[in-house]
C-alpha positions, 0 to 999 in steps of 0.5 A, a space after each residue: 506306945 506299944 500295943 497291948 496284946 489281948 490274951 486269946 482265949 480258946 474257942 474249944 468247948 468240952 462236950 464231955 459233960 453234955 455227952 454224959 448227960 445224953 447217955 444218961 437220958 437215953 438210958 433212962 428212956 430205954 428203961 422206963 419206956 413201954 415198947 409196942 408189941 408186934 401184932 399180926 395186923 394193924 387195926 384202926 380202932 374206933 374213936 372215943 373220948 375215954 382217956 383210961 389206959 389199958 394195963 401192960 401187965 396181967 392182961 389178956 388182949 383180944 384182937 379182932 382183925 378187919 377180916 374177922 380173925 381172932 388173936 390173943 396176947 397174954 401178959 403176966 406179972 411185971 414184978 421181977 420177984 415173980 418173973 419166974 413164976 407169973 412173968 409173961 413167958 412162965 404164965 404163957 407156958 402154964 396157959 398153953 398146958 391148961 388149954 391143950 389139956 382142956 382141948 384134948 379132953 373134948 377131942 380124945 380122938 384128935 389130941 394135940 401133943 407138944 414138945 418141950 421146944 414147942 412149949 418154949 417157942 409159945 412162951 416167946 410169942 406176944 400174940 398168937 392166933 391159930 387152931 389147935 390142930 395148927 399149933 404144933 406146925 406153927 410152933 415148929 417154924 422159925 420166928 420169920 416164918 411164923 410172922 409170915 404165916 400169922 400175918 396172911 389173913 387169907 390162910 385158913 389156918 390163921 385166927 382162933 375159931 369162934 362161934 355163938 356156942 353156949 354149951 359149956 361142956 363143949 367149949 369152942 377154941 376161943 372159950 378154951 383159951 379164955 378158960 385157960 387164962 382164968 384157970 392159970 392160977 395167977 391170982 393177980 390176973 384173976 383179980 384184974 379180970 374180975 375188975 374188968 382190967 384183965 381183958 381188953 378187946 381191940 377191933 378195927 372200926 371196919 370189922 363186922 359187928 357180927 364178929 365183935 358181937 360173937 367175942 363179947 357174947 362168948 366172954 359173957 357166956 364164960 361169966 366174963 362180964 367185965 372187960 374193956 374195949 380199946 379205942 382211939 382218943 377222939 380228936 377235934 376233927 372227929 
């Protein structure tokens, strides 16, 4: 009796469907993820048990480096319908114009003038932190040179100047920026600031208390009494 030949089945697996699913998942995560923004310096925040997340839109973030340098980041509306008016880039231009106007009123003999190209460059910067007099030079740099300059904590021209000023007729530079942010005209940002969700302070755990105190005291002097302090979630080891 002859042998019964078994029909051989193909071992080839069609991966087309799997590839499609992989691409769809990758696209989904790219569109829904919030990418970390570049900061001039890495800070290790103190730990706490708070799990409240800091908003990613309509937010003024204040970064205090271990060396006591002050930086500010501005995020506008996330709504696509208001992008041209109150999106991050448009909002930064408005705040820049307001801040320069305030500064020039207080320093009529040493005014700052910015070109259209420099205003455009400012709108692309996530986080800034230089004195007003250094601003034109900084904004004229390439992005690579800006990154090198602002990450050098030994530079005298790095960091927004701040002191314990109480005179609201003669604001210091940090106060000028915060006043300009509040006066930007973005109602959503102003509402967030009034609720305590529009200002976030992030400082390194080793930053001098005096510097952090100056930042908080300046905010309170400007009647910005509600803000959040960014911390890392405390672990069991803490």
